[in-house]
PDB file of N, CA, C, O and CB in Angstrom:
ATOM      1  N   MET A   1      11.829  -8.554   7.558  1.00  0.00           N
ATOM      2  CA  MET A   1      10.702  -7.774   7.100  1.00  0.00           C
ATOM      3  C   MET A   1      10.214  -6.911   8.258  1.00  0.00           C
ATOM      4  O   MET A   1      10.207  -7.333   9.414  1.00  0.00           O
ATOM      5  CB  MET A   1       9.570  -8.688   6.559  1.00  0.00           C
ATOM      6  N   LEU A   2       9.815  -5.720   7.925  1.00  0.00           N
ATOM      7  CA  LEU A   2       9.305  -4.786   8.925  1.00  0.00           C
ATOM      8  C   LEU A   2       7.822  -4.558   8.673  1.00  0.00           C
ATOM      9  O   LEU A   2       7.420  -4.230   7.557  1.00  0.00           O
ATOM     10  CB  LEU A   2      10.088  -3.440   8.890  1.00  0.00           C
ATOM     11  N   THR A   3       7.025  -4.730   9.694  1.00  0.00           N
ATOM     12  CA  THR A   3       5.595  -4.434   9.635  1.00  0.00           C
ATOM     13  C   THR A   3       5.302  -3.377  10.680  1.00  0.00           C
ATOM     14  O   THR A   3       5.709  -3.505  11.834  1.00  0.00           O
ATOM     15  CB  THR A   3       4.725  -5.717   9.867  1.00  0.00           C
ATOM     16  N   VAL A   4       4.598  -2.338  10.277  1.00  0.00           N
ATOM     17  CA  VAL A   4       4.286  -1.229  11.175  1.00  0.00           C
ATOM     18  C   VAL A   4       2.780  -1.154  11.362  1.00  0.00           C
ATOM     19  O   VAL A   4       2.013  -1.294  10.409  1.00  0.00           O
ATOM     20  CB  VAL A   4       4.842   0.114  10.624  1.00  0.00           C
ATOM     21  N   SER A   5       2.373  -0.933  12.593  1.00  0.00           N
ATOM     22  CA  SER A   5       0.946  -0.783  12.889  1.00  0.00           C
ATOM     23  C   SER A   5       0.753   0.490  13.690  1.00  0.00           C
ATOM     24  O   SER A   5       1.584   0.851  14.523  1.00  0.00           O
ATOM     25  CB  SER A   5       0.390  -2.019  13.665  1.00  0.00           C
ATOM     26  N   ASN A   6      -0.349   1.159  13.426  1.00  0.00           N
ATOM     27  CA  ASN A   6      -0.637   2.412  14.107  1.00  0.00           C
ATOM     28  C   ASN A   6      -2.075   2.376  14.611  1.00  0.00           C
ATOM     29  O   ASN A   6      -2.993   2.072  13.849  1.00  0.00           O
ATOM     30  CB  ASN A   6      -0.404   3.630  13.165  1.00  0.00           C
ATOM     31  N   TYR A   7      -2.270   2.678  15.858  1.00  0.00           N
ATOM     32  CA  TYR A   7      -3.603   2.741  16.440  1.00  0.00           C
ATOM     33  C   TYR A   7      -3.940   4.200  16.700  1.00  0.00           C
ATOM     34  O   TYR A   7      -3.216   4.890  17.418  1.00  0.00           O
ATOM     35  CB  TYR A   7      -3.695   1.900  17.750  1.00  0.00           C
ATOM     36  N   HIS A   8      -5.019   4.662  16.128  1.00  0.00           N
ATOM     37  CA  HIS A   8      -5.403   6.057  16.318  1.00  0.00           C
ATOM     38  C   HIS A   8      -6.156   6.269  17.625  1.00  0.00           C
ATOM     39  O   HIS A   8      -5.979   7.286  18.296  1.00  0.00           O
ATOM     40  CB  HIS A   8      -6.253   6.527  15.155  1.00  0.00           C
ATOM     41  N   TYR A   9      -7.000   5.297  17.980  1.00  0.00           N
ATOM     42  CA  TYR A   9      -7.826   5.468  19.161  1.00  0.00           C
ATOM     43  C   TYR A   9      -7.865   4.195  19.983  1.00  0.00           C
ATOM     44  O   TYR A   9      -8.230   3.132  19.481  1.00  0.00           O
ATOM     45  CB  TYR A   9      -9.231   5.885  18.770  1.00  0.00           C
ATOM     46  N   ILE A  10      -7.492   4.304  21.233  1.00  0.00           N
ATOM     47  CA  ILE A  10      -7.656   3.225  22.207  1.00  0.00           C
ATOM     48  C   ILE A  10      -8.450   3.842  23.344  1.00  0.00           C
ATOM     49  O   ILE A  10      -7.945   4.661  24.112  1.00  0.00           O
ATOM     50  CB  ILE A  10      -6.254   2.620  22.704  1.00  0.00           C
ATOM     51  N   ARG A  11      -9.721   3.421  23.431  1.00  0.00           N
ATOM     52  CA  ARG A  11     -10.627   4.022  24.416  1.00  0.00           C
ATOM     53  C   ARG A  11     -11.529   2.951  25.011  1.00  0.00           C
ATOM     54  O   ARG A  11     -11.727   1.886  24.426  1.00  0.00           O
ATOM     55  CB  ARG A  11     -11.477   5.146  23.771  1.00  0.00           C
ATOM     56  N   GLU A  12     -12.068   3.250  26.177  1.00  0.00           N
ATOM     57  CA  GLU A  12     -13.008   2.345  26.824  1.00  0.00           C
ATOM     58  C   GLU A  12     -14.290   2.194  26.009  1.00  0.00           C
ATOM     59  O   GLU A  12     -14.850   1.100  25.940  1.00  0.00           O
ATOM     60  CB  GLU A  12     -13.336   2.841  28.225  1.00  0.00           C
ATOM     61  N   ASP A  13     -14.762   3.280  25.391  1.00  0.00           N
ATOM     62  CA  ASP A  13     -15.953   3.189  24.549  1.00  0.00           C
ATOM     63  C   ASP A  13     -15.863   4.226  23.429  1.00  0.00           C
ATOM     64  O   ASP A  13     -15.027   5.130  23.456  1.00  0.00           O
ATOM     65  CB  ASP A  13     -17.247   3.399  25.392  1.00  0.00           C
ATOM     66  N   PHE A  14     -16.732   4.070  22.462  1.00  0.00           N
ATOM     67  CA  PHE A  14     -16.689   4.941  21.290  1.00  0.00           C
ATOM     68  C   PHE A  14     -18.033   5.621  21.064  1.00  0.00           C
ATOM     69  O   PHE A  14     -18.469   5.811  19.929  1.00  0.00           O
ATOM     70  CB  PHE A  14     -16.288   4.145  20.046  1.00  0.00           C
ATOM     71  N   LYS A  15     -18.669   5.978  22.154  1.00  0.00           N
ATOM     72  CA  LYS A  15     -19.929   6.711  22.085  1.00  0.00           C
ATOM     73  C   LYS A  15     -19.602   8.151  21.708  1.00  0.00           C
ATOM     74  O   LYS A  15     -19.129   8.929  22.536  1.00  0.00           O
ATOM     75  CB  LYS A  15     -20.718   6.639  23.446  1.00  0.00           C
ATOM     76  N   THR A  16     -19.856   8.489  20.470  1.00  0.00           N
ATOM     77  CA  THR A  16     -19.492   9.803  19.968  1.00  0.00           C
ATOM     78  C   THR A  16     -20.464  10.210  18.869  1.00  0.00           C
ATOM     79  O   THR A  16     -21.140   9.363  18.284  1.00  0.00           O
ATOM     80  CB  THR A  16     -18.039   9.811  19.448  1.00  0.00           C
ATOM     81  N   LYS A  17     -20.530  11.472  18.600  1.00  0.00           N
ATOM     82  CA  LYS A  17     -21.401  11.926  17.515  1.00  0.00           C
ATOM     83  C   LYS A  17     -20.791  11.655  16.146  1.00  0.00           C
ATOM     84  O   LYS A  17     -21.445  11.869  15.125  1.00  0.00           O
ATOM     85  CB  LYS A  17     -21.692  13.412  17.662  1.00  0.00           C
ATOM     86  N   TYR A  18     -19.541  11.184  16.113  1.00  0.00           N
ATOM     87  CA  TYR A  18     -18.875  10.833  14.856  1.00  0.00           C
ATOM     88  C   TYR A  18     -18.595   9.335  14.854  1.00  0.00           C
ATOM     89  O   TYR A  18     -17.463   8.927  15.113  1.00  0.00           O
ATOM     90  CB  TYR A  18     -17.552  11.647  14.667  1.00  0.00           C
ATOM     91  N   PRO A  19     -19.590   8.510  14.570  1.00  0.00           N
ATOM     92  CA  PRO A  19     -19.429   7.057  14.694  1.00  0.00           C
ATOM     93  C   PRO A  19     -18.476   6.430  13.675  1.00  0.00           C
ATOM     94  O   PRO A  19     -18.148   5.249  13.792  1.00  0.00           O
ATOM     95  CB  PRO A  19     -20.761   6.406  14.568  1.00  0.00           C
ATOM     96  N   SER A  20     -18.031   7.186  12.693  1.00  0.00           N
ATOM     97  CA  SER A  20     -17.119   6.604  11.707  1.00  0.00           C
ATOM     98  C   SER A  20     -15.671   6.564  12.190  1.00  0.00           C
ATOM     99  O   SER A  20     -14.807   6.030  11.495  1.00  0.00           O
ATOM    100  CB  SER A  20     -17.197   7.383  10.417  1.00  0.00           C
ATOM    101  N   ILE A  21     -15.398   7.115  13.356  1.00  0.00           N
ATOM    102  CA  ILE A  21     -14.046   7.065  13.912  1.00  0.00           C
ATOM    103  C   ILE A  21     -13.914   5.741  14.656  1.00  0.00           C
ATOM    104  O   ILE A  21     -14.537   5.542  15.699  1.00  0.00           O
ATOM    105  CB  ILE A  21     -13.757   8.296  14.865  1.00  0.00           C
ATOM    106  N   PHE A  22     -13.102   4.840  14.115  1.00  0.00           N
ATOM    107  CA  PHE A  22     -12.961   3.510  14.686  1.00  0.00           C
ATOM    108  C   PHE A  22     -11.722   3.417  15.564  1.00  0.00           C
ATOM    109  O   PHE A  22     -10.770   4.180  15.403  1.00  0.00           O
ATOM    110  CB  PHE A  22     -12.901   2.464  13.584  1.00  0.00           C
ATOM    111  N   GLY A  23     -11.749   2.502  16.462  1.00  0.00           N
ATOM    112  CA  GLY A  23     -10.622   2.267  17.342  1.00  0.00           C
ATOM    113  C   GLY A  23     -10.810   0.949  18.050  1.00  0.00           C
ATOM    114  O   GLY A  23     -11.657   0.144  17.664  1.00  0.00           O
ATOM    115  N   VAL A  24     -10.028   0.727  19.083  1.00  0.00           N
ATOM    116  CA  VAL A  24     -10.141  -0.491  19.879  1.00  0.00           C
ATOM    117  C   VAL A  24     -10.188  -0.116  21.355  1.00  0.00           C
ATOM    118  O   VAL A  24      -9.723   0.949  21.762  1.00  0.00           O
ATOM    119  CB  VAL A  24      -8.960  -1.462  19.591  1.00  0.00           C
ATOM    120  N   THR A  25     -10.758  -1.014  22.137  1.00  0.00           N
ATOM    121  CA  THR A  25     -10.767  -0.818  23.586  1.00  0.00           C
ATOM    122  C   THR A  25      -9.419  -1.272  24.147  1.00  0.00           C
ATOM    123  O   THR A  25      -8.694  -2.006  23.475  1.00  0.00           O
ATOM    124  CB  THR A  25     -11.949  -1.603  24.257  1.00  0.00           C
ATOM    125  N   PRO A  26      -9.075  -0.855  25.347  1.00  0.00           N
ATOM    126  CA  PRO A  26      -7.818  -1.317  25.944  1.00  0.00           C
ATOM    127  C   PRO A  26      -7.726  -2.847  26.012  1.00  0.00           C
ATOM    128  O   PRO A  26      -6.654  -3.411  25.793  1.00  0.00           O
ATOM    129  CB  PRO A  26      -7.668  -0.734  27.341  1.00  0.00           C
ATOM    130  N   LEU A  27      -8.830  -3.512  26.311  1.00  0.00           N
ATOM    131  CA  LEU A  27      -8.816  -4.975  26.388  1.00  0.00           C
ATOM    132  C   LEU A  27      -8.563  -5.594  25.011  1.00  0.00           C
ATOM    133  O   LEU A  27      -7.778  -6.534  24.889  1.00  0.00           O
ATOM    134  CB  LEU A  27     -10.147  -5.493  26.966  1.00  0.00           C
ATOM    135  N   ALA A  28      -9.220  -5.073  23.981  1.00  0.00           N
ATOM    136  CA  ALA A  28      -8.998  -5.585  22.626  1.00  0.00           C
ATOM    137  C   ALA A  28      -7.556  -5.334  22.186  1.00  0.00           C
ATOM    138  O   ALA A  28      -6.947  -6.183  21.536  1.00  0.00           O
ATOM    139  CB  ALA A  28      -9.981  -4.931  21.631  1.00  0.00           C
ATOM    140  N   PHE A  29      -7.010  -4.170  22.538  1.00  0.00           N
ATOM    141  CA  PHE A  29      -5.620  -3.838  22.202  1.00  0.00           C
ATOM    142  C   PHE A  29      -4.659  -4.819  22.870  1.00  0.00           C
ATOM    143  O   PHE A  29      -3.718  -5.303  22.241  1.00  0.00           O
ATOM    144  CB  PHE A  29      -5.287  -2.389  22.631  1.00  0.00           C
ATOM    145  N   LYS A  30      -4.902  -5.106  24.140  1.00  0.00           N
ATOM    146  CA  LYS A  30      -4.051  -6.050  24.867  1.00  0.00           C
ATOM    147  C   LYS A  30      -4.099  -7.428  24.212  1.00  0.00           C
ATOM    148  O   LYS A  30      -3.066  -8.080  24.058  1.00  0.00           O
ATOM    149  CB  LYS A  30      -4.486  -6.145  26.343  1.00  0.00           C
ATOM    150  N   LYS A  31      -5.296  -7.874  23.827  1.00  0.00           N
ATOM    151  CA  LYS A  31      -5.434  -9.176  23.179  1.00  0.00           C
ATOM    152  C   LYS A  31      -4.675  -9.215  21.852  1.00  0.00           C
ATOM    153  O   LYS A  31      -4.033 -10.214  21.527  1.00  0.00           O
ATOM    154  CB  LYS A  31      -6.916  -9.502  22.950  1.00  0.00           C
ATOM    155  N   GLN A  32      -4.750  -8.125  21.092  1.00  0.00           N
ATOM    156  CA  GLN A  32      -4.022  -8.065  19.826  1.00  0.00           C
ATOM    157  C   GLN A  32      -2.515  -8.118  20.051  1.00  0.00           C
ATOM    158  O   GLN A  32      -1.801  -8.808  19.323  1.00  0.00           O
ATOM    159  CB  GLN A  32      -4.393  -6.794  19.060  1.00  0.00           C
ATOM    160  N   LEU A  33      -2.031  -7.397  21.051  1.00  0.00           N
ATOM    161  CA  LEU A  33      -0.594  -7.419  21.343  1.00  0.00           C
ATOM    162  C   LEU A  33      -0.136  -8.812  21.761  1.00  0.00           C
ATOM    163  O   LEU A  33       0.947  -9.251  21.375  1.00  0.00           O
ATOM    164  CB  LEU A  33      -0.259  -6.406  22.444  1.00  0.00           C
ATOM    165  N   LEU A  34      -0.956  -9.507  22.549  1.00  0.00           N
ATOM    166  CA  LEU A  34      -0.593 -10.860  22.969  1.00  0.00           C
ATOM    167  C   LEU A  34      -0.505 -11.803  21.772  1.00  0.00           C
ATOM    168  O   LEU A  34       0.364 -12.674  21.734  1.00  0.00           O
ATOM    169  CB  LEU A  34      -1.609 -11.394  23.986  1.00  0.00           C
ATOM    170  N   LEU A  35      -1.392 -11.641  20.798  1.00  0.00           N
ATOM    171  CA  LEU A  35      -1.320 -12.458  19.587  1.00  0.00           C
ATOM    172  C   LEU A  35      -0.111 -12.079  18.730  1.00  0.00           C
ATOM    173  O   LEU A  35       0.566 -12.951  18.185  1.00  0.00           O
ATOM    174  CB  LEU A  35      -2.610 -12.311  18.771  1.00  0.00           C
ATOM    175  N   LEU A  36       0.153 -10.791  18.613  1.00  0.00           N
ATOM    176  CA  LEU A  36       1.249 -10.318  17.767  1.00  0.00           C
ATOM    177  C   LEU A  36       2.627 -10.664  18.330  1.00  0.00           C
ATOM    178  O   LEU A  36       3.581 -10.811  17.566  1.00  0.00           O
ATOM    179  CB  LEU A  36       1.142  -8.822  17.583  1.00  0.00           C
ATOM    180  N   GLN A  37       2.747 -10.796  19.642  1.00  0.00           N
ATOM    181  CA  GLN A  37       4.059 -11.081  20.227  1.00  0.00           C
ATOM    182  C   GLN A  37       4.608 -12.422  19.761  1.00  0.00           C
ATOM    183  O   GLN A  37       5.815 -12.656  19.823  1.00  0.00           O
ATOM    184  CB  GLN A  37       3.972 -11.062  21.747  1.00  0.00           C
ATOM    185  N   ASN A  38       3.732 -13.301  19.295  1.00  0.00           N
ATOM    186  CA  ASN A  38       4.165 -14.604  18.788  1.00  0.00           C
ATOM    187  C   ASN A  38       4.534 -14.564  17.311  1.00  0.00           C
ATOM    188  O   ASN A  38       4.998 -15.562  16.760  1.00  0.00           O
ATOM    189  CB  ASN A  38       3.077 -15.631  19.009  1.00  0.00           C
ATOM    190  N   GLN A  39       4.334 -13.428  16.670  1.00  0.00           N
ATOM    191  CA  GLN A  39       4.574 -13.304  15.236  1.00  0.00           C
ATOM    192  C   GLN A  39       5.902 -12.635  14.898  1.00  0.00           C
ATOM    193  O   GLN A  39       6.347 -12.681  13.752  1.00  0.00           O
ATOM    194  CB  GLN A  39       3.457 -12.533  14.605  1.00  0.00           C
ATOM    195  N   GLY A  40       6.524 -12.025  15.871  1.00  0.00           N
ATOM    196  CA  GLY A  40       7.763 -11.310  15.589  1.00  0.00           C
ATOM    197  C   GLY A  40       8.281 -10.635  16.834  1.00  0.00           C
ATOM    198  O   GLY A  40       8.002 -11.061  17.954  1.00  0.00           O
ATOM    199  N   GLU A  41       9.034  -9.586  16.626  1.00  0.00           N
ATOM    200  CA  GLU A  41       9.675  -8.873  17.728  1.00  0.00           C
ATOM    201  C   GLU A  41       9.224  -7.421  17.701  1.00  0.00           C
ATOM    202  O   GLU A  41       9.255  -6.772  16.655  1.00  0.00           O
ATOM    203  CB  GLU A  41      11.228  -8.975  17.638  1.00  0.00           C
ATOM    204  N   PHE A  42       8.806  -6.916  18.852  1.00  0.00           N
ATOM    205  CA  PHE A  42       8.435  -5.511  18.952  1.00  0.00           C
ATOM    206  C   PHE A  42       9.706  -4.666  19.042  1.00  0.00           C
ATOM    207  O   PHE A  42      10.670  -5.040  19.711  1.00  0.00           O
ATOM    208  CB  PHE A  42       7.512  -5.264  20.183  1.00  0.00           C
ATOM    209  N   ILE A  43       9.690  -3.530  18.363  1.00  0.00           N
ATOM    210  CA  ILE A  43      10.801  -2.585  18.476  1.00  0.00           C
ATOM    211  C   ILE A  43      10.228  -1.197  18.716  1.00  0.00           C
ATOM    212  O   ILE A  43       9.074  -0.924  18.389  1.00  0.00           O
ATOM    213  CB  ILE A  43      11.700  -2.606  17.197  1.00  0.00           C
ATOM    214  N   ALA A  44      11.033  -0.341  19.281  1.00  0.00           N
ATOM    215  CA  ALA A  44      10.641   1.050  19.483  1.00  0.00           C
ATOM    216  C   ALA A  44      11.041   1.855  18.255  1.00  0.00           C
ATOM    217  O   ALA A  44      11.925   1.451  17.500  1.00  0.00           O
ATOM    218  CB  ALA A  44      11.293   1.639  20.771  1.00  0.00           C
ATOM    219  N   SER A  45      10.394   2.979  18.061  1.00  0.00           N
ATOM    220  CA  SER A  45      10.723   3.827  16.911  1.00  0.00           C
ATOM    221  C   SER A  45      12.184   4.261  16.956  1.00  0.00           C
ATOM    222  O   SER A  45      12.816   4.407  15.909  1.00  0.00           O
ATOM    223  CB  SER A  45       9.808   5.061  16.871  1.00  0.00           C
ATOM    224  N   LYS A  46      12.725   4.467  18.148  1.00  0.00           N
ATOM    225  CA  LYS A  46      14.139   4.850  18.275  1.00  0.00           C
ATOM    226  C   LYS A  46      15.055   3.739  17.764  1.00  0.00           C
ATOM    227  O   LYS A  46      16.091   4.019  17.161  1.00  0.00           O
ATOM    228  CB  LYS A  46      14.479   5.180  19.743  1.00  0.00           C
ATOM    229  N   ASP A  47      14.677   2.477  18.003  1.00  0.00           N
ATOM    230  CA  ASP A  47      15.472   1.362  17.483  1.00  0.00           C
ATOM    231  C   ASP A  47      15.544   1.422  15.967  1.00  0.00           C
ATOM    232  O   ASP A  47      16.606   1.210  15.381  1.00  0.00           O
ATOM    233  CB  ASP A  47      14.880   0.015  17.933  1.00  0.00           C
ATOM    234  N   LEU A  48      14.427   1.707  15.339  1.00  0.00           N
ATOM    235  CA  LEU A  48      14.407   1.798  13.881  1.00  0.00           C
ATOM    236  C   LEU A  48      15.256   2.968  13.396  1.00  0.00           C
ATOM    237  O   LEU A  48      15.985   2.840  12.412  1.00  0.00           O
ATOM    238  CB  LEU A  48      12.968   1.944  13.373  1.00  0.00           C
ATOM    239  N   LEU A  49      15.167   4.088  14.069  1.00  0.00           N
ATOM    240  CA  LEU A  49      15.971   5.249  13.677  1.00  0.00           C
ATOM    241  C   LEU A  49      17.464   4.978  13.841  1.00  0.00           C
ATOM    242  O   LEU A  49      18.272   5.400  13.014  1.00  0.00           O
ATOM    243  CB  LEU A  49      15.572   6.472  14.501  1.00  0.00           C
ATOM    244  N   ASP A  50      17.823   4.276  14.906  1.00  0.00           N
ATOM    245  CA  ASP A  50      19.231   4.020  15.192  1.00  0.00           C
ATOM    246  C   ASP A  50      19.821   2.881  14.357  1.00  0.00           C
ATOM    247  O   ASP A  50      21.019   2.879  14.074  1.00  0.00           O
ATOM    248  CB  ASP A  50      19.397   3.706  16.653  1.00  0.00           C
ATOM    249  N   ASN A  51      18.992   1.918  13.964  1.00  0.00           N
ATOM    250  CA  ASN A  51      19.496   0.716  13.289  1.00  0.00           C
ATOM    251  C   ASN A  51      18.653   0.339  12.073  1.00  0.00           C
ATOM    252  O   ASN A  51      18.352  -0.837  11.870  1.00  0.00           O
ATOM    253  CB  ASN A  51      19.534  -0.452  14.265  1.00  0.00           C
ATOM    254  N   ALA A  52      18.275   1.311  11.275  1.00  0.00           N
ATOM    255  CA  ALA A  52      17.345   1.071  10.161  1.00  0.00           C
ATOM    256  C   ALA A  52      17.860   0.003   9.198  1.00  0.00           C
ATOM    257  O   ALA A  52      17.117  -0.914   8.850  1.00  0.00           O
ATOM    258  CB  ALA A  52      17.097   2.368   9.398  1.00  0.00           C
ATOM    259  N   GLU A  53      19.093   0.100   8.769  1.00  0.00           N
ATOM    260  CA  GLU A  53      19.618  -0.886   7.783  1.00  0.00           C
ATOM    261  C   GLU A  53      19.560  -2.300   8.321  1.00  0.00           C
ATOM    262  O   GLU A  53      19.121  -3.221   7.631  1.00  0.00           O
ATOM    263  CB  GLU A  53      21.070  -0.550   7.398  1.00  0.00           C
ATOM    264  N   GLN A  54      20.001  -2.467   9.542  1.00  0.00           N
ATOM    265  CA  GLN A  54      20.013  -3.804  10.152  1.00  0.00           C
ATOM    266  C   GLN A  54      18.594  -4.342  10.308  1.00  0.00           C
ATOM    267  O   GLN A  54      18.350  -5.508   9.998  1.00  0.00           O
ATOM    268  CB  GLN A  54      20.718  -3.768  11.524  1.00  0.00           C
ATOM    269  N   ILE A  55      17.678  -3.546  10.767  1.00  0.00           N
ATOM    270  CA  ILE A  55      16.303  -3.981  10.974  1.00  0.00           C
ATOM    271  C   ILE A  55      15.622  -4.292   9.652  1.00  0.00           C
ATOM    272  O   ILE A  55      14.942  -5.311   9.533  1.00  0.00           O
ATOM    273  CB  ILE A  55      15.519  -2.919  11.729  1.00  0.00           C
ATOM    274  N   LEU A  56      15.793  -3.438   8.668  1.00  0.00           N
ATOM    275  CA  LEU A  56      15.150  -3.661   7.373  1.00  0.00           C
ATOM    276  C   LEU A  56      15.712  -4.853   6.619  1.00  0.00           C
ATOM    277  O   LEU A  56      15.015  -5.442   5.792  1.00  0.00           O
ATOM    278  CB  LEU A  56      15.283  -2.436   6.526  1.00  0.00           C
ATOM    279  N   SER A  57      16.939  -5.215   6.883  1.00  0.00           N
ATOM    280  CA  SER A  57      17.542  -6.350   6.190  1.00  0.00           C
ATOM    281  C   SER A  57      17.332  -7.667   6.944  1.00  0.00           C
ATOM    282  O   SER A  57      17.640  -8.733   6.413  1.00  0.00           O
ATOM    283  CB  SER A  57      19.028  -6.102   5.989  1.00  0.00           C
ATOM    284  N   SER A  58      16.818  -7.606   8.164  1.00  0.00           N
ATOM    285  CA  SER A  58      16.610  -8.824   8.948  1.00  0.00           C
ATOM    286  C   SER A  58      15.363  -9.544   8.469  1.00  0.00           C
ATOM    287  O   SER A  58      14.482  -8.950   7.848  1.00  0.00           O
ATOM    288  CB  SER A  58      16.497  -8.498  10.450  1.00  0.00           C
ATOM    289  N   LYS A  59      15.303 -10.840   8.769  1.00  0.00           N
ATOM    290  CA  LYS A  59      14.148 -11.647   8.362  1.00  0.00           C
ATOM    291  C   LYS A  59      13.348 -12.063   9.552  1.00  0.00           C
ATOM    292  O   LYS A  59      12.336 -12.748   9.407  1.00  0.00           O
ATOM    293  CB  LYS A  59      14.583 -12.871   7.583  1.00  0.00           C
TER     294      LYS A  59
END
């Protein structure tokens, strides 16, 4: 199974006149990556482009 995640904003703070734009701080991002590394295997977008069938068929 392939799960894809996309982060739009990784910033130290989100003090902005547009408060509806959400994101995570670098520390929160690091913590999420540390938790996710135990759930599967990280791949680069190039890996998916080069080996899509194999990756999509893997469990």
